[in-house]
Structures are given as C-alpha cells and as structure tokens.
C-alpha positions in Angstrom: -211.8 84.4 94.8 -212.5 81.5 97.1 -211.7 81.8 100.8 -210.3 78.4 101.4 -209.9 78.8 104.9 -213.4 79.9 105.6 -214.8 76.7 103.7 -212.3 74.7 105.6 -213.5 76.1 108.8 -217.1 75.2 108.0 -216.4 71.5 107.3 -214.2 71.2 110.3 -216.8 72.6 112.5 -219.5 70.3 111.2 -217.2 67.4 111.8 -216.3 68.4 115.3 -219.8 69.1 116.4 -221.4 66.1 114.3 -223.6 68.8 112.7 -224.3 68.4 108.9 -224.2 71.4 106.6 -225.4 72.1 103.1 -223.1 71.3 100.0 -220.4 73.9 99.7 -221.0 73.8 95.9 -224.5 74.8 96.3 -223.6 78.5 96.8 -220.0 78.7 95.0 -218.8 76.2 92.4 -215.2 75.2 92.6 -212.7 73.0 90.7 -211.1 69.6 91.8 -207.9 71.6 92.2 -209.5 74.0 94.6 -211.5 71.1 96.3 -208.0 69.8 97.3 -207.0 73.2 98.6 -210.1 73.3 100.7 -209.2 69.6 102.0 -205.5 70.8 102.8 -206.7 73.8 104.8 -209.2 71.6 106.6 -206.6 69.1 107.6 -204.1 71.8 108.6 -206.6 73.0 111.0 -206.6 69.3 112.7 -202.8 69.5 112.7 -202.8 72.7 114.6 -205.2 71.0 117.2 -202.6 68.3 117.8 -203.5 65.6 115.5 -201.0 63.5 113.6 -201.1 62.5 109.9 -200.7 58.7 109.8 -201.4 58.1 106.1 -203.8 58.3 103.1 -207.1 56.8 102.0 -208.1 56.2 98.4 -211.6 56.5 96.9 -213.1 55.5 93.6 -211.1 52.4 93.5 -213.8 50.7 91.7 -214.2 51.1 87.9 -218.0 51.1 88.3 -217.9 53.9 90.9 -215.6 56.1 88.5 -218.1 55.5 85.7 -221.0 56.4 88.0 -219.4 59.7 89.0 -218.1 60.6 85.5 -214.4 60.6 86.5 -211.3 58.8 85.1 -209.0 59.0 88.3 -209.0 58.2 92.0 -209.6 60.7 94.8 -207.7 60.7 98.0 -207.6 62.0 101.6 -205.7 62.1 104.8 -205.8 59.8 107.7 -205.0 61.2 111.2 -204.3 59.4 114.6 -207.7 60.4 116.1 -209.4 58.5 113.3 -207.7 55.1 114.3 -209.6 52.6 116.6 -208.2 49.7 118.3 -209.2 46.3 116.6 -212.1 45.0 118.7 -212.8 48.5 120.1 -216.1 49.9 121.2 -216.8 53.0 118.7 -219.0 55.7 120.0 -221.2 56.9 117.0 -222.3 60.1 118.7 -219.2 61.8 117.2 -220.6 61.0 113.5 -223.4 62.3 111.4 -224.5 59.4 109.4 -221.7 56.9 109.7 -221.3 53.9 107.3 -218.8 51.2 107.2 -216.8 49.4 104.3 -214.3 46.5 104.2 -210.8 47.5 102.9 -207.3 46.2 102.8 -204.6 48.4 104.8 -201.0 48.5 103.8 -198.0 49.9 106.2 -195.1 51.4 104.4 -191.5 50.4 105.3 -189.9 53.3 103.5 -190.6 57.0 102.6 -192.6 57.2 99.4 -191.6 60.5 97.5 -191.9 59.4 94.0 -194.3 57.5 91.7 -193.8 53.7 92.0 -194.2 51.1 89.5 -196.2 47.9 90.4 -192.9 45.9 90.5 -191.6 48.3 93.1 -194.6 48.9 95.3 -194.1 45.8 97.4 -190.6 46.7 98.3 -191.9 49.9 100.0 -194.3 47.9 102.3 -193.9 46.3 105.6 -197.0 44.8 106.2 -200.7 44.4 105.1 -204.0 43.9 107.2 -207.7 43.4 107.0 -209.4 46.6 107.7 -212.6 48.6 107.8 -213.1 52.3 107.2 -215.9 54.3 108.7 -217.0 57.0 106.3 -219.2 59.9 107.3 -219.9 62.8 104.9 -220.2 66.1 106.7 -223.1 67.1 104.2 -226.7 67.0 104.8 -228.4 63.7 103.6 -225.1 62.2 102.5 -225.5 64.2 99.4 -222.5 65.9 97.5 -220.7 66.4 94.3 -217.3 65.1 93.4 -215.6 68.5 94.5 -217.8 68.6 97.6 -216.5 65.2 98.6 -212.8 65.8 98.0 -213.0 69.1 100.1 -214.5 67.0 102.9 -211.4 64.7 102.9 -213.3 62.2 101.0 -215.7 61.4 103.7 -213.0 59.8 105.8 -214.0 59.5 109.6 -212.5 56.4 111.2 -210.7 53.2 110.6 -210.1 49.9 112.4 -207.0 47.7 111.4 -206.7 44.1 112.1 -203.6 41.9 112.6 -200.6 42.5 110.2 -199.3 40.1 107.8 -196.4 39.9 105.4 -198.3 37.8 103.0 -199.0 40.2 99.9 -199.2 37.5 97.3 -202.7 36.1 97.6 -204.6 39.5 97.8 -205.4 39.7 94.0 -208.7 38.0 94.4 -209.3 37.3 98.0 -212.8 36.7 99.2 -214.4 39.4 101.6 -217.2 39.0 103.9 -218.7 41.8 106.3 -221.1 40.8 109.2 -223.2 42.7 111.5 -224.4 40.8 114.5 -223.4 37.6 112.8 -225.4 38.4 109.7 -223.8 38.7 106.4 -224.3 42.2 105.0 -221.7 42.4 102.3 -219.8 40.1 100.3 -217.2 40.7 97.5 -213.5 40.4 96.6 -210.3 42.3 97.0 -210.2 42.2 93.0 -212.7 45.0 93.3 -210.0 47.4 94.5 -208.5 48.3 91.1 -208.3 44.5 90.1 -205.6 44.1 92.6 -205.3 46.2 95.9 -201.5 46.4 95.5 -202.2 48.9 92.6 -203.7 51.2 95.2 -200.0 51.7 96.6 -199.0 52.6 93.0 -201.7 55.1 92.6 -201.1 56.5 96.2 -197.4 57.0 95.3 -198.5 58.9 92.1 -201.0 61.1 93.9 -198.7 62.1 96.8 -195.7 62.8 94.4 -198.0 65.0 92.2 -199.0 67.0 95.3 -195.2 67.5 96.1 -195.6 65.6 99.5 -193.9 62.7 101.2 -195.6 59.6 102.6 -193.3 58.7 105.4 -192.3 55.1 106.5 -194.8 53.8 108.9 -197.8 55.3 107.2 -200.9 53.6 106.4 -202.5 53.2 102.9 -206.2 52.4 102.8 -206.6 50.8 99.5 -210.2 51.5 98.8 -213.4 49.7 99.6 -213.9 46.1 98.4 -217.8 46.3 98.7 -220.4 48.8 99.1 -220.7 50.7 102.3 -223.2 49.5 105.0 -225.0 51.9 107.5 -223.8 51.8 111.1 -226.2 51.8 113.9 -225.8 51.7 117.7 -225.4 48.7 119.6 -224.1 46.3 117.0 -221.2 44.1 116.4 -219.3 44.6 113.0 -216.9 41.8 111.7 -214.9 41.6 108.5 -213.0 38.7 107.2 -210.5 38.6 104.1 -209.7 35.1 103.0 -206.3 34.1 103.8 -205.4 37.4 105.6 -207.6 37.3 108.8 -210.4 39.4 110.3 -211.0 42.7 112.3 -214.1 43.8 114.3 -215.5 46.6 116.5 -218.8 47.1 118.3 -220.7 50.3 118.2 -221.8 51.8 121.5 -225.4 51.9 122.4 -227.3 55.0 122.9 -227.2 56.3 126.5 
C-alpha cells in the first residue's frame, strides 16, 4: 500500500528547500490515479501552511507532447498564491532547483465551474484573458521523470507571471507568440499550439475538475498550457513575452549575491 502522505512530504520538502530528489517511481511504481493522490496530499500540506489555491494549470496541451509521452489526455495541477509574481517583478531564482520559463495564455473565471463545459459555454464562464509566463521547476534530479512522477510533483508548477487583462477572447485562435531574454528572441510560436485554440483548455479544465469532484471558484486562474518549448532561466536576465493582439508580460531574475 502506498503511503501518499510520506511521498507528498518528500516532494514538499524538496520544493521548500530547493533540493532535488530521485524519482519517486524509481523505488515504487504507482498509477496515474495514485499520482494525483500524491499531488493532492502535497497541495494539502501547502494549504495547511497558509497558502491559498488560486487556480489550475494544464500540461500536455500540445498534441506532439502527448504523442512523445505516449498519453492521450492532458495532465493538470494546482496554482497557489505564493506562486504568483507581479508583472514586471524581480524573481529570486534561489528558491528553485532548475527553473525554466514558457509563454502561456491565462484566463480568469467569472463564475464557479462545477461541471463539464462545451466550447460554446466556455466563454460565458470567463471574466478576462491575459498574456502570461509559467515558471516550471521539476523537483526531480536532472529534470528527469516519468508521467506519474510529474503529476505527483504538481506538474512541475512553480511560479507564474500574468500581464494585463483583456476581454478580447476572439483573436487568440492563432496569435503569434514571442519570448525574449535580454532582448534576444529565444522562442517563437502561436497560441494555436495550445490545443489548436487556448479556449479549449478551459473546456478541458472544466472536465478535469469536474471528474475530480471539485469546483473551480469564480475568480480562479486557468493557465492554458505552453505555446512554445520551455527556456532555461538564469540569474540576472530580463524575460519578456508578447502575444499578438493581447499584450505582453515581463519579469527580471535576481542576480546571484
């Protein structure tokens, strides 16, 4: 029998102390359902410390990534208030192990989501949309993990920066995305890489949350998934992301002391 709390404690400790650990699956295989139980136990530890759940993030929103990992569905994790950085903030990398950044689209919900939504219904549950970047940081040594490991690790979620909000949802089906580091373009892509249309991530999030018997409250964030590959973060750099027609968001990483 798997001790979910013990495994959750190991992941939580690794995140708190920025110290990597070996893959959990290396010593004990577990299923996808059990991985989500470990994730739930880990997030409960954060809530008990005073963190507040503010939304969800989706992973494997790219069909190519699904094929690469041999899966046919998305994975998802939770966002908390301590992960959220201000737009234009200075982000300290010391609290991460091997951070990377990827451009995304972030939605803000206007109503509780407690049932699966259709594509036609999804926009009626949204208040706004914004350009965003997610900082991912696997707690596993060498950024190596199985599908079950990454789910248990809250899908590598570590931080997010959200730009200005907009009510214009219509043009995001295929909007150009550019991410720059110190003014140099490091990633280009399109929001079409996010399930063909990032609004579909809202549909998928509603299904996943509903299947888990949970409710995504009004005012929650939905990070729709990466529009490009992730880029490694180093200290003392400026990161800027622009989504055509939507706007931009940015942050600076602190220099090492």
